[in-house]
N, C-alpha and C positions, 0 to 999 in steps of 0.2 A: 362465300365466294369473294366478297369484298375484302375480308380479312386476309385471305390467302394472297390476293393481289398486292395488298399493302406490304406483306412480308417480302415480296420479290423486289419491290422498288427501294433502292437505297435512300437513306435519310438525306444524303447530299442532293439527290435528284429532287426530292420533295422540297427541300429548301430553295433550290433554283426555281422551281415552279412558283413558290410563294413570292419570290423576288420578281419574277416575270409578271405575275398577276398584279402586284403592287405598282410596278412601273407602268403597265398598261392603264391602270386606273388613274394614276397621276397624269399621264399624258392625255388621257381622255378628258379629264377635268380641265386641263389647260386648254384643250381645243374648244370645249364648251364655253369656257370663260372668255376666250379671245374672240368668239363669234365666228370661228372657222377660218378658212384660208381665203385670201383675196378680199374683195370688197364685201363688207357685211351686207346681207340681204335684209331689208327692212322688215320682212315678214317672219324672220326667225325669232325664236324665243331665247332669252338669256338663261344663265345658270340659276336654277332654283332647286327646291327639295326633290321635285319629280325627276329632274335631270340627274341629280346625284344618285338617287335610288336606281334609275334605269342604267346610268353609267356604271354603277357597281355591279348590277346584274350582267352587263355586257363585258365585264373584264375580270372580276374577282373569281368567278367559277373556274378560271384557268388553273387554279390550284389543283383541281381534280381532273385535269385534262388527260392524264395518263391512266386514271382509274376508269373513267367513263367518257371517252372522247366524243362519241356521238351525242350523248345527253348534254355535255358541256357546249358543244357546237350549237345544238338546237336552242338552248337557253340564251346564249350570247347573240345568236342570230335574231331571235324573237325580240330581245331587248333593243338591239340595234335598229331593227325595222320599226319598232314602236317609237324610238327617238326620232327617226327620220320622218315618220308620219306626223308626229307632234311638232314638226318644224324646228327641232333643235339642230344646231350646226355641227352635227356629229360626222365630220368628213374624214376622220381617220379612225375607223373601227378596228383597232389592233386586236381586240378580243376575238372577234369572229374570224379574222385572218389567221391568227395563231391556232384557234380551234379547228379551222378548216384544214390547216397543215397537219394537225395531229390526227384528224379523221382519215386523211389520205394515207398517213403513215400506218395507221392501224387497220384500215379496211381495204386498201388497194390490192393486197395480196390475199384477202379472205375468200370465202366461198362466193359463188356467183351471186346469190341472193343478197348477201350482206354488202357486197361491192356495189350492186345496183342501187340499194337503199342509200348508201353513202353518197354515190354520185348524184342521185336525184336530190338529196338534201342540200348538197353544195351547189348544184346547178340551179336550184330553185331560188337561191338568195337574190340574185340580180333581178329576176322577174318580180319578186316580192317587194323589193325596194322601189322598183319602177311603179308597181301598183300603189305603194304607199305614197310616193310623190304625186301620182295622178289624183289619188283620193284627197290629198292635201291641197290640191289646186295648183300644183307646180306644172309649168309647161314642160312636158317630157322631152319634146324635140330640142329644147334649149340645153338640156343636160345629156343628150344622146351620146356625145363623145365621152363624157365621164362614165356613163353606164357601160359603154364598150370597153373602157379602160378597166372597169371592175371585172368584166368577163375575163379579160386577159390575166388580171391579177389572180383571180380564183383558179383559172386553168394552171397558172404557174405554181400556185400553192399545191394543187393536186400532183403535178409532175414532181415538184420538190419533195413532197411527202412520199411519193412512190419510190423515188431514188433513195431516200433515207431508209425506207423499209428494205429495199434490196441490199443496201450496204449493211444494215443490221443483220439481215439473214445470212449474208456472206460471212460476216464476222462470227455469227453464232455457229455457222457450219464449220469454220476454221477451228473454233474453240472445241466443238464436238469432235472434230477429227483429231485434235490434239489430245483430248481425253481418251478417245479410242486408242490412239497410238500409245499413250501411257499404259492403258489397260493391256494392250497387246504385248507391250514390252515386258510388263510384269508377268503376264501369262507365259511368255516365252522364257523368262527367267526361271519361273517355277518349273516349267517343263524341263529346262536345262538342268536344274537342280535334281529333279526326279530321275532324269536320264543318268546324271552323274552318280546318283546313289545306286541305281541299278548296275552301272558299270563297276562301281566299287564292290558291290556284293558279288558280282561275277568274278572280278579279279581276285577277291579274297577267297572265293570258293575254289578258283583254279589253282592259285599259288599255295595258299595255306592248306587247302584240302589235299593237294598233291603231296606236300611236305609231310603232313600228318600221316597219310597212308604209307609213305616210305618209312617214316619213323616207326610206325606200328610193325611193319614187316621186319625191319632191321632189329627192333627191340626184341621181337619174338625169336629171331635168329640168334641174337646175342645170348638170350636166356638159355636156349637149347644147346648152344656151343660152349657155354661157360666152362664146363668141366672137361668135356672130351676134346675140344678144339679151342684152347684159349686164344690162339692167334686169330682164328676166324671170329671169335667173339669180340676181340679188340677192334678188328676191322669193321664189324657191324656197328660198334659204338662210334668209331671214327666217322663212318658214313652218316650216322645220326647227327653228329656234331657238324659235319659239313652241310648237311641239308638244313639244319636249324639256322646256321650262320647265313646261308644263301637266302633262306626265307626271310630272315630279319632284314637283310639288305634290300630284298625286293619290296617288302612292306614299307621300309624307309623311303625307297624310291617312289612308291605310290603316294605316300603322304606328302613327299616333297612336290610331286607333280600337282597335287591338289592345292597346295599352298601357293604355287607360282602360277601366274597367268600364262607364261610362256617359258616353261622350264627348259634349262639348258640341256639337260639329258633327255633325249627322245624317249618317250614311254613305250616304244615298240622295239622288239628285237629284229631290226631290219638287216642285221649283218648276214651275209650269205651263209656263214658257218653256224648260225644260231641253231638251226634244226639239227645239224650234225652233232653239235655239242649236246643238245638235249638227248639224242639217241645214245650218245656215249655215256652220259650221266645215268641214264636208266639202266644201262648194262652194269655200271658200277654199283647201282642200287640193288642188284641181285636178280633182275629180270633177264631170263634167257631170251635175248632179243636178237633176231636177225633182221637186217635192213637192206634196202636197195634204193639207191638214188639214181634216178633217170634224168637225163638232160643236164644242162649246165647251170649250176647254182649261181644266182645273181641277187643283188639287192632287190627287195620286194617293196611295193607300196606300203605305207605305214599300216593302214587298216588290214591289208592282206597279211602282212608279216605278223602282226599281233594275233589275228585269228588263226593263222596256220600254226603258230607256236602253241597257242592254248589248246587248239583242237588235238594236235599231236600229243601234247602233255596229258590232256584228259583221257585220250584214248589209251595211252600206255599205262596210265594210273588205273583205269578200269580193267585193263588186261592183267595187271599185277594183282589187283585186289580181288577180282571175281573170276579170273581165268585159272589155268593150271600152272602158271608160272612161266609160260613161253608165249612168244608173240612174234609176228612178222610184220614189218612196216615197209611200205613203199612210198617214197616221196618223188613225185614226177614233176619236173620243171618244164612247163610248156611255154611257147612263145607268148601266150596271152593269159595264162592261168597256172595255178599250181594245184595238184591233186594229191591228197594224202589218203592212204589206205592202210588200215591196221586190221590184221586177222589174228585170232587166238582161239585155241581149243576151249570149249566150254565144259567144265567138269560136271559130273552127274548131279551134284548137289545144286548146281545152278541151272542145269538143263531142265530139271523138273519145274522150274519157275519160268521157263521161256515161253510159255503160252500167252502171257500178257502182252498187249500191243506196245511197241515202241514208237518213236516218232521219226519223221523224215521231212525233207523240204516239201514233199508232196502229200503228206498226211500220215496216218498210222501204218506201221510196218509190223507184221506179226513175227513172233519168234525171237524177240530180243530179250535178254535177261532183264528181269524187273526186280532186282534185289535192292534193299535199302541203300540209298546214297547214289544209285546209278542214274535214276530218272532225271534229277535236276541237271546233272552233268551232260546228259544227252540232249536235253532241251536247250541248254546253254550253247552247246556246239551247233545245234540246228539254227538257233537264232543268229549266231555269228555268221554262218554261211549264207543264210537268207538275207541278212542286212547287206551283204556284198553282192547280192544278185546271183549267188552260186547255188549249189545243190548239196544235199546231205542225205545219206542213207545209213541205216544201222539196223542190223537184225541177225538172228542166228539161223543157221541152216545145216542140218546133218552134223550137229555137234560142234560147229565152228561159228564163232561170232565175227561178223565182218562189219567194219565201219569205214565209210568212204565220204570224203568231203572234197568238192571241187570249188575253188575260189578264183573267180576271174579278176584280172588286174584292174579292169576299168571300174570296179566297185569300191576300190580303196584309194584314199588320198595319199599322194606321194609325199 
């Protein structure tokens, strides 16, 4: 225990304590040599070996006052009382005063029992020196004013030590708060990094996954039409080229947004015509798509715009990949929300797998296609809607797969 305490105390503090103890010893020796303050009392004793030893015991233990404050106080107090009982003119007991201050600092905020012990130890000093004077034959009434002064001095030492303790505890609390703040900041940074990685994974899944599906469909069409319809084959290859170029641009934009703290290009398709352009591009990709836009299109909040774009993109990708090649999309612009609904026939090959549960904002929904590659997309769409405080439903019924997402405006930052 002693070794652990020493490790916590800086060497500079120990050096200061050594200097304080040395100064207190030198001052005490000076007081003993001069015969005290005022007119020397004929009955007092001069400086001798006993006075030097007792003076050392009354001051030099201050070196360890931070390690064992109560033990140091008791030792210095006992040496001081002995000096006074032996009629040495020890009228400036710096050692016991400094030790009393240290006890007050260490014990005033401790448990009730330890605090009472410390207060009794300090409070008993003046009665003990009074008893020592009386036993030595000194007229106590003649020094009563001095004794009362000592009572006030020791009370002041206790108050000063208590205030020092409060100040140290306040500083320690501020330091602990600062450390917690640093830890919280680091934790928030790590959470932000994790969220950013999740967002990157979702964006790559939405953009690159959509592009790869289109490329697969168009590559198959180009292979089938190569001989009997060269023009159609070239059109499919051109579509592949356009999709690849668009995907590269989008990935570059994503990387640029990650590198910049506040990228100049907004990372969300907030333009009112973004959804209409997406519907048009899917028609050119070969999906037999009919669409209906209800309400007046207008700029959307950033979060809502991005979620709406990705949900519609993923829904159309699923319809092209797992459906029969046809789909119907409805985009409804409401005063406080936007709703996206995509329906498409489910072919027999997929309908056989439709018994596995899908997901929605309220929990499992039975009857949704559970083919490889669909599950993560549906979960991602549900997460986008849920984060905005909206709703999401997806499921198959009577051979038709229906996906619907309602995104309120108050859930996305503008």
